[in-house]
C-alpha positions as CSV (number, residue, x, y, z in Angstrom):
1,Q,4.0,2.3,3.8
2,V,0.7,1.8,2.0
3,Q,-1.8,4.7,2.1
4,L,-5.2,4.6,0.4
5,V,-7.3,7.8,0.3
6,E,-10.9,7.8,-1.0
7,S,-12.8,10.7,-2.5
8,G,-16.0,11.3,-4.3
9,G,-18.7,10.2,-1.9
10,G,-21.9,12.2,-1.3
11,L,-25.6,12.3,-1.5
12,V,-27.4,11.4,-4.7
13,Q,-31.0,10.6,-5.7
14,P,-32.1,7.2,-6.7
15,G,-31.2,6.5,-10.3
16,G,-28.3,8.9,-10.1
17,S,-24.5,8.4,-10.5
18,L,-21.4,8.9,-8.4
19,R,-17.8,8.2,-9.0
20,L,-15.4,7.2,-6.2
21,S,-11.7,7.5,-6.5
22,C,-8.9,5.9,-4.4
23,A,-5.4,7.5,-4.5
24,A,-2.8,4.9,-3.6
25,S,0.8,5.2,-2.5
26,G,3.3,2.6,-1.5
27,I,1.6,0.0,-3.6
28,N,2.2,-1.6,-7.0
29,F,-1.0,-2.3,-8.8
30,R,0.5,-5.0,-10.9
31,F,1.0,-7.2,-7.8
32,V,-1.9,-6.1,-5.7
33,R,-5.6,-6.9,-6.0
34,M,-7.5,-3.6,-5.5
35,G,-11.1,-3.5,-4.5
36,W,-14.1,-1.6,-3.2
37,Y,-16.1,-2.8,-0.2
38,R,-19.1,-1.2,1.5
39,Q,-20.7,-1.3,4.9
40,A,-24.3,-0.4,5.4
41,P,-25.6,0.6,8.9
42,G,-26.0,-2.6,11.0
43,K,-24.5,-4.8,8.4
44,E,-21.2,-6.5,7.7
45,R,-18.7,-5.1,5.3
46,E,-19.2,-6.7,1.8
47,L,-17.3,-6.9,-1.4
48,V,-18.5,-4.5,-4.2
49,A,-15.9,-5.1,-6.8
50,H,-12.2,-5.8,-7.2
51,I,-9.6,-5.8,-10.0
52,S,-6.6,-8.1,-10.0
53,G,-3.0,-7.3,-10.8
54,A,-3.7,-8.6,-14.3
55,G,-6.7,-6.4,-14.7
56,T,-9.4,-9.0,-14.2
57,T,-12.6,-7.6,-12.6
58,N,-15.1,-9.2,-10.4
59,Y,-18.4,-7.7,-9.1
60,A,-21.0,-8.5,-6.5
61,D,-24.2,-9.7,-8.1
62,S,-26.1,-6.7,-6.6
63,V,-24.0,-4.2,-8.6
64,K,-23.3,-6.1,-11.9
65,G,-24.3,-4.0,-14.9
66,R,-24.4,-0.8,-12.8
67,F,-21.0,-0.3,-11.3
68,T,-17.6,-0.4,-13.0
69,I,-14.2,-0.6,-11.4
70,S,-11.2,0.7,-13.2
71,R,-7.6,1.6,-12.5
72,D,-5.0,4.0,-13.8
73,I,-1.6,2.4,-13.2
74,A,0.3,5.6,-14.2
75,K,-1.6,7.7,-11.7
76,N,-1.9,4.9,-9.0
77,T,-5.6,5.4,-8.7
78,V,-8.6,3.1,-8.6
79,S,-12.1,4.3,-9.4
80,L,-15.6,3.0,-9.0
81,Q,-18.2,4.4,-11.4
82,M,-21.7,3.9,-9.9
83,N,-24.7,4.3,-12.1
84,S,-28.4,3.7,-11.5
85,L,-27.9,4.0,-7.8
86,K,-30.5,2.5,-5.4
87,P,-31.2,3.3,-1.7
88,E,-29.7,-0.1,-0.8
89,D,-26.4,1.1,-2.2
90,T,-26.1,3.5,0.8
91,G,-23.1,2.9,3.0
92,V,-19.5,3.7,3.7
93,Y,-17.3,2.6,0.8
94,Y,-13.8,1.5,1.5
95,C,-10.9,1.1,-0.9
96,N,-8.8,-2.0,-0.3
97,G,-5.5,-3.3,-1.5
98,F,-4.4,-6.9,-0.9
99,D,-0.8,-7.9,-1.7
100,F,-0.6,-11.6,-2.4
101,F,3.2,-11.7,-1.9
102,T,3.2,-10.1,1.6
103,S,-0.4,-10.9,2.6
104,E,-0.7,-7.2,3.6
105,D,-4.3,-6.0,3.6
106,S,-4.7,-2.2,3.4
107,W,-7.8,-0.1,3.8
108,G,-8.7,3.5,3.2
109,Q,-10.6,5.6,5.7
110,G,-14.0,5.2,3.9
111,A,-16.3,7.5,1.9
112,Q,-20.0,7.9,2.7
113,V,-22.4,7.3,-0.1
114,T,-26.1,8.1,0.5
115,V,-28.8,7.3,-2.0
116,S,-32.0,9.0,-1.0
117,S,-34.8,11.2,-2.4
């Protein structure tokens, strides 16, 4: 059974930084694409970044150069380092794992990120 648990959200001023972490169990990072999505109030959930089983990364244009996704295979964690945060980065951030072999799509419970002065 796959379980994803996010941590590290909070309130930060514009220009600040936050680091989100996702602890994963029941999942093999080498065969699963891991990602971070976010949902702002009144908007649809959108992709922020993902990292493939081979380690290839992909970012939404709005976060390129500011956010970095990484993973620690030994610890089964995926992280999102967010720098130069803007108010429009505010939302609930969800950890996601998609298994291409089983088509299983797993989600964490979400972590609130608020960027405000």
